[in-house]
C-alpha positions as semicolon CSV with decimal commas, in nm:
position;residue;x (nm);y (nm);z (nm)
1;M;9,813;13,803;9,836
2;S;9,864;14,042;10,121
3;K;9,592;14,173;10,347
4;K;9,621;14,512;10,181
5;T;9,536;14,357;9,843
6;Y;9,227;14,188;9,990
7;F;9,107;14,516;10,138
8;I;9,159;14,698;9,809
9;A;8,967;14,430;9,617
10;F;8,686;14,433;9,876
11;F;8,643;14,809;9,870
12;A;8,670;14,820;9,490
13;G;8,388;14,565;9,470
14;M;8,176;14,763;9,714
15;F;8,241;15,084;9,520
16;I;8,137;14,925;9,192
17;A;7,825;14,771;9,344
18;L;7,714;15,088;9,518
19;F;7,810;15,362;9,275
20;V;7,903;15,239;8,928
21;E;7,618;14,993;8,866
22;P;7,338;15,248;8,933
23;V;7,507;15,500;8,705
24;L;7,529;15,243;8,426
25;S;7,161;15,154;8,472
26;W;7,071;15,524;8,444
27;F;7,229;15,517;8,098
28;G;7,022;15,213;8,003
29;I;7,300;14,954;8,024
30;P;7,141;14,632;8,153
31;T;7,267;14,457;8,463
32;Y;7,397;14,101;8,463
33;R;7,062;13,985;8,604
34;D;6,882;14,146;8,311
35;L;7,128;13,987;8,068
36;L;7,056;13,642;8,208
37;H;6,683;13,713;8,190
38;Y;6,710;13,819;7,824
39;M;6,919;13,515;7,731
40;F;6,743;13,238;7,923
41;G;6,398;13,375;8,007
42;D;6,219;13,409;8,337
43;P;6,340;13,140;8,579
44;A;5,995;13,106;8,736
45;E;5,838;13,013;8,402
46;A;6,131;12,815;8,255
47;D;6,212;12,453;8,312
48;V;6,506;12,337;8,522
49;W;6,759;12,333;8,236
50;N;6,679;12,672;8,089
51;G;6,599;12,841;8,420
52;V;6,878;12,710;8,643
53;V;7,141;12,492;8,479
54;F;7,227;12,698;8,169
55;P;7,251;13,030;8,358
56;L;7,478;12,868;8,618
57;L;7,700;12,717;8,347
58;F;7,712;13,052;8,166
59;T;7,807;13,231;8,488
60;A;8,074;12,973;8,568
61;A;8,217;13,013;8,217
62;V;8,227;13,394;8,251
63;V;8,396;13,375;8,592
64;G;8,641;13,115;8,462
65;L;8,726;13,333;8,164
66;I;8,786;13,635;8,386
67;L;9,006;13,432;8,623
68;Y;9,200;13,287;8,328
69;I;9,265;13,636;8,189
70;I;9,380;13,762;8,529
71;Y;9,604;13,458;8,577
72;R;9,743;13,483;8,225
73;F;9,843;13,848;8,258
74;K;9,950;13,828;8,622
75;G;10,313;13,915;8,650
76;R;10,346;14,078;8,311
77;G;10,525;14,403;8,356
78;K;10,703;14,283;8,667
79;R;11,073;14,238;8,624
80;T;11,276;13,976;8,799
81;R;11,602;14,062;8,968
82;A;11,797;13,889;8,692
83;E;11,636;14,111;8,427
84;E;11,712;14,430;8,618
85;K;12,087;14,365;8,615
């Protein structure tokens, strides 16, 4: 990836964190933190498995799924030089 791509991804992440997430919460859409709280309970009151391990495994699975989807569809729509001729 080029430096330009890193800058675009960084600023897109900052934009989403600063502007999109508050707008979604105004409409009543829960944040990821709230989702984890609803699914696994309060980490302060839960045991180690339900308060720490399962949320971390769930988060790792979500991130892995997103990365797999990005990797799977990366390059689709790009033509090689042989296809252009």
